[in-house]
mmCIF file of the C-alpha atoms, coordinates in Angstrom:
data_MODEL
# 
_entry.id   MODEL 
# 
loop_
_atom_site.group_PDB 
_atom_site.id 
_atom_site.type_symbol 
_atom_site.label_atom_id 
_atom_site.label_alt_id 
_atom_site.label_comp_id 
_atom_site.label_asym_id 
_atom_site.label_entity_id 
_atom_site.label_seq_id 
_atom_site.pdbx_PDB_ins_code 
_atom_site.Cartn_x 
_atom_site.Cartn_y 
_atom_site.Cartn_z 
_atom_site.occupancy 
_atom_site.B_iso_or_equiv 
_atom_site.pdbx_formal_charge 
_atom_site.auth_seq_id 
_atom_site.auth_comp_id 
_atom_site.auth_asym_id 
_atom_site.auth_atom_id 
_atom_site.pdbx_PDB_model_num 
ATOM 1   C CA . MET A 1 1   ? 115.004 71.458  112.749 1.00 0.00 ? 1   MET A CA 1 
ATOM 2   C CA . THR A 1 2   ? 111.828 69.740  113.547 1.00 0.00 ? 2   THR A CA 1 
ATOM 3   C CA . THR A 1 3   ? 109.005 69.871  111.177 1.00 0.00 ? 3   THR A CA 1 
ATOM 4   C CA . ASN A 1 4   ? 105.248 70.380  112.356 1.00 0.00 ? 4   ASN A CA 1 
ATOM 5   C CA . THR A 1 5   ? 102.154 68.567  110.709 1.00 0.00 ? 5   THR A CA 1 
ATOM 6   C CA . THR A 1 6   ? 99.760  70.861  112.146 1.00 0.00 ? 6   THR A CA 1 
ATOM 7   C CA . ASP A 1 7   ? 97.795  72.496  109.448 1.00 0.00 ? 7   ASP A CA 1 
ATOM 8   C CA . PRO A 1 8   ? 96.726  76.221  110.623 1.00 0.00 ? 8   PRO A CA 1 
ATOM 9   C CA . ARG A 1 9   ? 94.009  76.408  107.969 1.00 0.00 ? 9   ARG A CA 1 
ATOM 10  C CA . GLU A 1 10  ? 92.093  73.920  110.038 1.00 0.00 ? 10  GLU A CA 1 
ATOM 11  C CA . ASN A 1 11  ? 91.917  76.197  112.847 1.00 0.00 ? 11  ASN A CA 1 
ATOM 12  C CA . ALA A 1 12  ? 89.326  79.224  112.542 1.00 0.00 ? 12  ALA A CA 1 
ATOM 13  C CA . ARG A 1 13  ? 91.587  81.171  115.003 1.00 0.00 ? 13  ARG A CA 1 
ATOM 14  C CA . SER A 1 14  ? 94.674  80.463  113.227 1.00 0.00 ? 14  SER A CA 1 
ATOM 15  C CA . LEU A 1 15  ? 93.344  81.187  109.956 1.00 0.00 ? 15  LEU A CA 1 
ATOM 16  C CA . ALA A 1 16  ? 92.025  84.609  110.948 1.00 0.00 ? 16  ALA A CA 1 
ATOM 17  C CA . LYS A 1 17  ? 95.507  85.270  112.235 1.00 0.00 ? 17  LYS A CA 1 
ATOM 18  C CA . LEU A 1 18  ? 97.098  84.439  108.811 1.00 0.00 ? 18  LEU A CA 1 
ATOM 19  C CA . LYS A 1 19  ? 94.342  86.321  106.877 1.00 0.00 ? 19  LYS A CA 1 
ATOM 20  C CA . LEU A 1 20  ? 95.046  89.553  109.282 1.00 0.00 ? 20  LEU A CA 1 
ATOM 21  C CA . GLU A 1 21  ? 98.923  89.274  108.525 1.00 0.00 ? 21  GLU A CA 1 
ATOM 22  C CA . ALA A 1 22  ? 98.270  88.515  104.893 1.00 0.00 ? 22  ALA A CA 1 
ATOM 23  C CA . GLU A 1 23  ? 96.382  91.850  104.498 1.00 0.00 ? 23  GLU A CA 1 
ATOM 24  C CA . ALA A 1 24  ? 99.115  93.959  106.623 1.00 0.00 ? 24  ALA A CA 1 
ATOM 25  C CA . THR A 1 25  ? 101.758 92.384  104.221 1.00 0.00 ? 25  THR A CA 1 
ATOM 26  C CA . LYS A 1 26  ? 99.907  92.829  101.042 1.00 0.00 ? 26  LYS A CA 1 
ATOM 27  C CA . LYS A 1 27  ? 99.749  96.790  102.282 1.00 0.00 ? 27  LYS A CA 1 
ATOM 28  C CA . ALA A 1 28  ? 103.598 96.957  103.024 1.00 0.00 ? 28  ALA A CA 1 
ATOM 29  C CA . LEU A 1 29  ? 104.286 95.419  99.583  1.00 0.00 ? 29  LEU A CA 1 
ATOM 30  C CA . SER A 1 30  ? 102.437 98.120  98.061  1.00 0.00 ? 30  SER A CA 1 
ATOM 31  C CA . ILE A 1 31  ? 104.638 100.657 99.188  1.00 0.00 ? 31  ILE A CA 1 
ATOM 32  C CA . GLY A 1 32  ? 107.791 98.906  99.479  1.00 0.00 ? 32  GLY A CA 1 
ATOM 33  C CA . THR A 1 33  ? 109.674 95.820  97.554  1.00 0.00 ? 33  THR A CA 1 
ATOM 34  C CA . ASN A 1 34  ? 110.054 93.692  100.937 1.00 0.00 ? 34  ASN A CA 1 
ATOM 35  C CA . ALA A 1 35  ? 107.936 92.772  103.697 1.00 0.00 ? 35  ALA A CA 1 
ATOM 36  C CA . SER A 1 36  ? 108.021 90.676  106.857 1.00 0.00 ? 36  SER A CA 1 
ATOM 37  C CA . PHE A 1 37  ? 105.183 88.097  107.516 1.00 0.00 ? 37  PHE A CA 1 
ATOM 38  C CA . SER A 1 38  ? 105.242 86.959  111.192 1.00 0.00 ? 38  SER A CA 1 
ATOM 39  C CA . VAL A 1 39  ? 102.403 85.216  113.545 1.00 0.00 ? 39  VAL A CA 1 
ATOM 40  C CA . GLU A 1 40  ? 103.008 84.530  116.977 1.00 0.00 ? 40  GLU A CA 1 
ATOM 41  C CA . SER A 1 41  ? 101.540 81.715  118.170 1.00 0.00 ? 41  SER A CA 1 
ATOM 42  C CA . LEU A 1 42  ? 100.003 80.127  114.942 1.00 0.00 ? 42  LEU A CA 1 
ATOM 43  C CA . ALA A 1 43  ? 99.068  76.952  115.961 1.00 0.00 ? 43  ALA A CA 1 
ATOM 44  C CA . GLU A 1 44  ? 99.682  74.899  118.923 1.00 0.00 ? 44  GLU A CA 1 
ATOM 45  C CA . GLY A 1 45  ? 102.113 77.896  120.327 1.00 0.00 ? 45  GLY A CA 1 
ATOM 46  C CA . ILE A 1 46  ? 104.177 78.010  117.403 1.00 0.00 ? 46  ILE A CA 1 
ATOM 47  C CA . ASP A 1 47  ? 105.610 81.035  115.691 1.00 0.00 ? 47  ASP A CA 1 
ATOM 48  C CA . PHE A 1 48  ? 105.617 81.729  112.252 1.00 0.00 ? 48  PHE A CA 1 
ATOM 49  C CA . ALA A 1 49  ? 107.898 84.178  110.399 1.00 0.00 ? 49  ALA A CA 1 
ATOM 50  C CA . SER A 1 50  ? 108.742 84.737  106.987 1.00 0.00 ? 50  SER A CA 1 
ATOM 51  C CA . THR A 1 51  ? 109.884 87.757  104.260 1.00 0.00 ? 51  THR A CA 1 
ATOM 52  C CA . ILE A 1 52  ? 108.362 88.099  100.786 1.00 0.00 ? 52  ILE A CA 1 
ATOM 53  C CA . ASN A 1 53  ? 109.365 90.486  98.027  1.00 0.00 ? 53  ASN A CA 1 
ATOM 54  C CA . ARG A 1 54  ? 106.963 92.097  95.462  1.00 0.00 ? 54  ARG A CA 1 
ATOM 55  C CA . LEU A 1 55  ? 107.996 89.912  92.560  1.00 0.00 ? 55  LEU A CA 1 
ATOM 56  C CA . ARG A 1 56  ? 107.410 86.595  94.468  1.00 0.00 ? 56  ARG A CA 1 
ATOM 57  C CA . TYR A 1 57  ? 104.054 88.049  95.764  1.00 0.00 ? 57  TYR A CA 1 
ATOM 58  C CA . GLU A 1 58  ? 103.025 88.767  92.055  1.00 0.00 ? 58  GLU A CA 1 
ATOM 59  C CA . THR A 1 59  ? 103.974 85.633  90.852  1.00 0.00 ? 59  THR A CA 1 
ATOM 60  C CA . ILE A 1 60  ? 102.234 83.504  93.485  1.00 0.00 ? 60  ILE A CA 1 
ATOM 61  C CA . ALA A 1 61  ? 99.172  85.672  92.759  1.00 0.00 ? 61  ALA A CA 1 
ATOM 62  C CA . ARG A 1 62  ? 99.391  86.070  88.904  1.00 0.00 ? 62  ARG A CA 1 
ATOM 63  C CA . LYS A 1 63  ? 96.164  83.656  88.336  1.00 0.00 ? 63  LYS A CA 1 
ATOM 64  C CA . VAL A 1 64  ? 94.244  85.976  90.811  1.00 0.00 ? 64  VAL A CA 1 
ATOM 65  C CA . PHE A 1 65  ? 95.132  88.971  89.084  1.00 0.00 ? 65  PHE A CA 1 
ATOM 66  C CA . GLU A 1 66  ? 94.484  87.374  85.568  1.00 0.00 ? 66  GLU A CA 1 
ATOM 67  C CA . GLY A 1 67  ? 91.078  86.842  87.011  1.00 0.00 ? 67  GLY A CA 1 
ATOM 68  C CA . PHE A 1 68  ? 90.522  90.375  87.886  1.00 0.00 ? 68  PHE A CA 1 
ATOM 69  C CA . ASN A 1 69  ? 91.307  91.107  84.125  1.00 0.00 ? 69  ASN A CA 1 
ATOM 70  C CA . ARG A 1 70  ? 88.951  88.427  82.926  1.00 0.00 ? 70  ARG A CA 1 
ATOM 71  C CA . LEU A 1 71  ? 86.169  90.043  85.404  1.00 0.00 ? 71  LEU A CA 1 
ATOM 72  C CA . ILE A 1 72  ? 87.033  93.407  84.150  1.00 0.00 ? 72  ILE A CA 1 
ATOM 73  C CA . GLU A 1 73  ? 86.667  92.588  80.755  1.00 0.00 ? 73  GLU A CA 1 
ATOM 74  C CA . GLY A 1 74  ? 83.495  90.624  81.138  1.00 0.00 ? 74  GLY A CA 1 
ATOM 75  C CA . VAL A 1 75  ? 81.838  93.522  83.066  1.00 0.00 ? 75  VAL A CA 1 
ATOM 76  C CA . VAL A 1 76  ? 82.647  95.983  80.393  1.00 0.00 ? 76  VAL A CA 1 
ATOM 77  C CA . LYS A 1 77  ? 81.317  93.504  77.525  1.00 0.00 ? 77  LYS A CA 1 
ATOM 78  C CA . LYS A 1 78  ? 77.998  92.785  79.857  1.00 0.00 ? 78  LYS A CA 1 
ATOM 79  C CA . ALA A 1 79  ? 77.348  96.544  80.033  1.00 0.00 ? 79  ALA A CA 1 
ATOM 80  C CA . GLY A 1 80  ? 77.441  96.760  76.124  1.00 0.00 ? 80  GLY A CA 1 
ATOM 81  C CA . LEU A 1 81  ? 80.579  98.937  76.432  1.00 0.00 ? 81  LEU A CA 1 
ATOM 82  C CA . ASP A 1 82  ? 83.729  98.878  74.540  1.00 0.00 ? 82  ASP A CA 1 
ATOM 83  C CA . VAL A 1 83  ? 87.016  99.681  76.485  1.00 0.00 ? 83  VAL A CA 1 
ATOM 84  C CA . LEU A 1 84  ? 87.141  102.739 74.453  1.00 0.00 ? 84  LEU A CA 1 
ATOM 85  C CA . ASP A 1 85  ? 83.918  104.199 75.887  1.00 0.00 ? 85  ASP A CA 1 
ATOM 86  C CA . ILE A 1 86  ? 85.593  104.261 79.216  1.00 0.00 ? 86  ILE A CA 1 
ATOM 87  C CA . ASP A 1 87  ? 87.276  107.572 80.275  1.00 0.00 ? 87  ASP A CA 1 
ATOM 88  C CA . GLU A 1 88  ? 88.231  106.643 83.767  1.00 0.00 ? 88  GLU A CA 1 
ATOM 89  C CA . VAL A 1 89  ? 88.689  103.609 86.042  1.00 0.00 ? 89  VAL A CA 1 
ATOM 90  C CA . ILE A 1 90  ? 88.862  104.332 89.974  1.00 0.00 ? 90  ILE A CA 1 
ATOM 91  C CA . LEU A 1 91  ? 90.063  101.385 92.121  1.00 0.00 ? 91  LEU A CA 1 
ATOM 92  C CA . SER A 1 92  ? 88.834  100.967 95.381  1.00 0.00 ? 92  SER A CA 1 
ATOM 93  C CA . GLY A 1 93  ? 89.273  98.387  98.284  1.00 0.00 ? 93  GLY A CA 1 
ATOM 94  C CA . GLY A 1 94  ? 92.233  96.657  99.497  1.00 0.00 ? 94  GLY A CA 1 
ATOM 95  C CA . THR A 1 95  ? 93.637  95.550  96.146  1.00 0.00 ? 95  THR A CA 1 
ATOM 96  C CA . SER A 1 96  ? 93.519  99.019  94.907  1.00 0.00 ? 96  SER A CA 1 
ATOM 97  C CA . HIS A 1 97  ? 96.807  99.688  96.723  1.00 0.00 ? 97  HIS A CA 1 
ATOM 98  C CA . THR A 1 98  ? 98.405  96.645  94.681  1.00 0.00 ? 98  THR A CA 1 
ATOM 99  C CA . PRO A 1 99  ? 100.704 97.911  91.732  1.00 0.00 ? 99  PRO A CA 1 
ATOM 100 C CA . LYS A 1 100 ? 100.071 95.265  89.942  1.00 0.00 ? 100 LYS A CA 1 
ATOM 101 C CA . ILE A 1 101 ? 96.512  95.560  89.688  1.00 0.00 ? 101 ILE A CA 1 
ATOM 102 C CA . ALA A 1 102 ? 96.822  99.115  88.181  1.00 0.00 ? 102 ALA A CA 1 
ATOM 103 C CA . SER A 1 103 ? 99.351  98.062  85.795  1.00 0.00 ? 103 SER A CA 1 
ATOM 104 C CA . ASN A 1 104 ? 96.716  95.633  84.865  1.00 0.00 ? 104 ASN A CA 1 
ATOM 105 C CA . MET A 1 105 ? 94.207  97.952  84.301  1.00 0.00 ? 105 MET A CA 1 
ATOM 106 C CA . ARG A 1 106 ? 96.533  99.928  81.901  1.00 0.00 ? 106 ARG A CA 1 
ATOM 107 C CA . SER A 1 107 ? 97.048  96.698  79.685  1.00 0.00 ? 107 SER A CA 1 
ATOM 108 C CA . ILE A 1 108 ? 93.165  96.443  79.143  1.00 0.00 ? 108 ILE A CA 1 
ATOM 109 C CA . PHE A 1 109 ? 92.033  99.949  78.781  1.00 0.00 ? 109 PHE A CA 1 
ATOM 110 C CA . PRO A 1 110 ? 93.722  102.754 76.301  1.00 0.00 ? 110 PRO A CA 1 
ATOM 111 C CA . ASP A 1 111 ? 96.223  105.183 77.412  1.00 0.00 ? 111 ASP A CA 1 
ATOM 112 C CA . SER A 1 112 ? 93.271  107.679 77.063  1.00 0.00 ? 112 SER A CA 1 
ATOM 113 C CA . THR A 1 113 ? 91.455  106.148 80.019  1.00 0.00 ? 113 THR A CA 1 
ATOM 114 C CA . THR A 1 114 ? 92.706  107.442 83.519  1.00 0.00 ? 114 THR A CA 1 
ATOM 115 C CA . ILE A 1 115 ? 93.344  104.799 85.937  1.00 0.00 ? 115 ILE A CA 1 
ATOM 116 C CA . LEU A 1 116 ? 93.191  106.211 89.323  1.00 0.00 ? 116 LEU A CA 1 
ATOM 117 C CA . ALA A 1 117 ? 94.740  103.986 92.080  1.00 0.00 ? 117 ALA A CA 1 
ATOM 118 C CA . PRO A 1 118 ? 96.573  104.823 95.257  1.00 0.00 ? 118 PRO A CA 1 
ATOM 119 C CA . SER A 1 119 ? 99.366  102.637 94.229  1.00 0.00 ? 119 SER A CA 1 
ATOM 120 C CA . THR A 1 120 ? 100.181 104.723 91.165  1.00 0.00 ? 120 THR A CA 1 
ATOM 121 C CA . LEU A 1 121 ? 98.973  108.247 91.696  1.00 0.00 ? 121 LEU A CA 1 
ATOM 122 C CA . PRO A 1 122 ? 99.451  110.087 94.975  1.00 0.00 ? 122 PRO A CA 1 
ATOM 123 C CA . THR A 1 123 ? 96.687  112.288 93.682  1.00 0.00 ? 123 THR A CA 1 
ATOM 124 C CA . ALA A 1 124 ? 94.052  109.314 93.574  1.00 0.00 ? 124 ALA A CA 1 
ATOM 125 C CA . ILE A 1 125 ? 91.008  109.435 95.618  1.00 0.00 ? 125 ILE A CA 1 
ATOM 126 C CA . ASN A 1 126 ? 91.507  107.728 98.807  1.00 0.00 ? 126 ASN A CA 1 
ATOM 127 C CA . PRO A 1 127 ? 89.938  104.318 98.920  1.00 0.00 ? 127 PRO A CA 1 
ATOM 128 C CA . SER A 1 128 ? 88.493  105.006 102.603 1.00 0.00 ? 128 SER A CA 1 
ATOM 129 C CA . GLU A 1 129 ? 86.322  107.918 101.359 1.00 0.00 ? 129 GLU A CA 1 
ATOM 130 C CA . LEU A 1 130 ? 85.443  106.653 97.904  1.00 0.00 ? 130 LEU A CA 1 
ATOM 131 C CA . GLN A 1 131 ? 82.233  105.103 99.260  1.00 0.00 ? 131 GLN A CA 1 
ATOM 132 C CA . ALA A 1 132 ? 81.111  108.292 100.990 1.00 0.00 ? 132 ALA A CA 1 
ATOM 133 C CA . ARG A 1 133 ? 81.879  110.272 98.081  1.00 0.00 ? 133 ARG A CA 1 
ATOM 134 C CA . GLY A 1 134 ? 79.788  107.772 95.826  1.00 0.00 ? 134 GLY A CA 1 
ATOM 135 C CA . ALA A 1 135 ? 76.872  108.095 98.180  1.00 0.00 ? 135 ALA A CA 1 
ATOM 136 C CA . ALA A 1 136 ? 76.755  111.576 98.364  1.00 0.00 ? 136 ALA A CA 1 
ATOM 137 C CA . LEU A 1 137 ? 76.908  112.062 94.560  1.00 0.00 ? 137 LEU A CA 1 
ATOM 138 C CA . GLN A 1 138 ? 74.000  109.559 94.479  1.00 0.00 ? 138 GLN A CA 1 
ATOM 139 C CA . PHE A 1 139 ? 72.045  111.313 96.963  1.00 0.00 ? 139 PHE A CA 1 
ATOM 140 C CA . SER A 1 140 ? 72.885  114.676 95.089  1.00 0.00 ? 140 SER A CA 1 
ATOM 141 C CA . GLN A 1 141 ? 71.539  113.114 91.526  1.00 0.00 ? 141 GLN A CA 1 
ATOM 142 C CA . SER A 1 142 ? 68.243  112.260 93.324  1.00 0.00 ? 142 SER A CA 1 
ATOM 143 C CA . GLN A 1 143 ? 67.618  115.670 94.692  1.00 0.00 ? 143 GLN A CA 1 
ATOM 144 C CA . ALA A 1 144 ? 67.201  119.077 93.078  1.00 0.00 ? 144 ALA A CA 1 
ATOM 145 C CA . THR A 1 145 ? 70.037  121.100 94.932  1.00 0.00 ? 145 THR A CA 1 
ATOM 146 C CA . PRO A 1 146 ? 73.486  120.278 93.400  1.00 0.00 ? 146 PRO A CA 1 
ATOM 147 C CA . LEU A 1 147 ? 76.036  118.938 95.630  1.00 0.00 ? 147 LEU A CA 1 
ATOM 148 C CA . LYS A 1 148 ? 79.159  121.110 96.000  1.00 0.00 ? 148 LYS A CA 1 
ATOM 149 C CA . VAL A 1 149 ? 82.529  118.944 95.917  1.00 0.00 ? 149 VAL A CA 1 
ATOM 150 C CA . PHE A 1 150 ? 84.628  119.206 98.639  1.00 0.00 ? 150 PHE A CA 1 
ATOM 151 C CA . SER A 1 151 ? 87.767  117.097 100.036 1.00 0.00 ? 151 SER A CA 1 
ATOM 152 C CA . LEU A 1 152 ? 87.705  115.456 103.242 1.00 0.00 ? 152 LEU A CA 1 
ATOM 153 C CA . GLN A 1 153 ? 91.825  116.019 103.035 1.00 0.00 ? 153 GLN A CA 1 
ATOM 154 C CA . SER A 1 154 ? 91.011  119.784 104.195 1.00 0.00 ? 154 SER A CA 1 
ATOM 155 C CA . LEU A 1 155 ? 89.589  118.230 107.510 1.00 0.00 ? 155 LEU A CA 1 
ATOM 156 C CA . GLN A 1 156 ? 92.158  117.821 109.949 1.00 0.00 ? 156 GLN A CA 1 
ATOM 157 C CA . PRO A 1 157 ? 92.647  113.842 110.873 1.00 0.00 ? 157 PRO A CA 1 
ATOM 158 C CA . ARG A 1 158 ? 92.624  112.620 114.418 1.00 0.00 ? 158 ARG A CA 1 
ATOM 159 C CA . GLN A 1 159 ? 92.327  115.334 116.296 1.00 0.00 ? 159 GLN A CA 1 
ATOM 160 C CA . PRO A 1 160 ? 93.180  115.031 119.780 1.00 0.00 ? 160 PRO A CA 1 
ATOM 161 C CA . PHE A 1 161 ? 90.674  114.149 122.593 1.00 0.00 ? 161 PHE A CA 1 
ATOM 162 C CA . LEU A 1 162 ? 89.410  117.231 124.401 1.00 0.00 ? 162 LEU A CA 1 
ATOM 163 C CA . PRO A 1 163 ? 87.933  116.294 127.935 1.00 0.00 ? 163 PRO A CA 1 
ATOM 164 C CA . ASP A 1 164 ? 85.724  119.577 127.507 1.00 0.00 ? 164 ASP A CA 1 
ATOM 165 C CA . ALA A 1 165 ? 84.159  118.559 124.435 1.00 0.00 ? 165 ALA A CA 1 
ATOM 166 C CA . PRO A 1 166 ? 80.304  117.585 124.216 1.00 0.00 ? 166 PRO A CA 1 
ATOM 167 C CA . SER A 1 167 ? 79.927  113.684 124.069 1.00 0.00 ? 167 SER A CA 1 
ATOM 168 C CA . THR A 1 168 ? 77.565  113.984 120.982 1.00 0.00 ? 168 THR A CA 1 
ATOM 169 C CA . LEU A 1 169 ? 78.213  115.598 117.535 1.00 0.00 ? 169 LEU A CA 1 
ATOM 170 C CA . PRO A 1 170 ? 76.355  118.401 116.294 1.00 0.00 ? 170 PRO A CA 1 
ATOM 171 C CA . ARG A 1 171 ? 73.807  117.718 113.678 1.00 0.00 ? 171 ARG A CA 1 
ATOM 172 C CA . LEU A 1 172 ? 74.612  119.116 110.143 1.00 0.00 ? 172 LEU A CA 1 
ATOM 173 C CA . LYS A 1 173 ? 71.477  120.848 108.689 1.00 0.00 ? 173 LYS A CA 1 
ATOM 174 C CA . ARG A 1 174 ? 70.365  119.337 105.293 1.00 0.00 ? 174 ARG A CA 1 
ATOM 175 C CA . GLU A 1 175 ? 70.784  122.373 103.250 1.00 0.00 ? 175 GLU A CA 1 
ATOM 176 C CA . ALA A 1 176 ? 74.442  122.781 104.556 1.00 0.00 ? 176 ALA A CA 1 
ATOM 177 C CA . MET A 1 177 ? 75.360  119.559 102.938 1.00 0.00 ? 177 MET A CA 1 
ATOM 178 C CA . CYS A 1 178 ? 73.825  119.859 99.998  1.00 0.00 ? 178 CYS A CA 1 
ATOM 179 C CA . SER A 1 179 ? 73.905  123.479 98.940  1.00 0.00 ? 179 SER A CA 1 
# 
């Protein structure tokens, strides 16, 4: 077996490939206990492949997870609140799928605080639609008309392409969105 002295972190393209595969591996570990990590032609035509389990990942990322804890505690303190004042925590973004992050939140907040994370609750808000919901809520608070709550889950995802369909989407009236 030969060793390679090339450092893929020095090449922007190799680093981008590593980051992309790392994100996919994190998502796979949020669902299962093992994940494979492979990058073709990582550096100078050399392929890289490995496997990792969730325990190893959490051990490697322990310092990062502890940093999240300090960040959350600092934000709560800076806001002039106590952890007992918070009723609900909603995790969003890529790390919201990591079970260890949600369990760390449970250790910071009391049992009475609801921790909504897709890694622990199947009924948690989908992180992909969280920003849209927040924007709609903020808009409704700035208007006199209250916003009706609806779920994007009721829409049918990925409808097949219809060649006869119009090329532009119909506009929604503002009243229909907010009333």
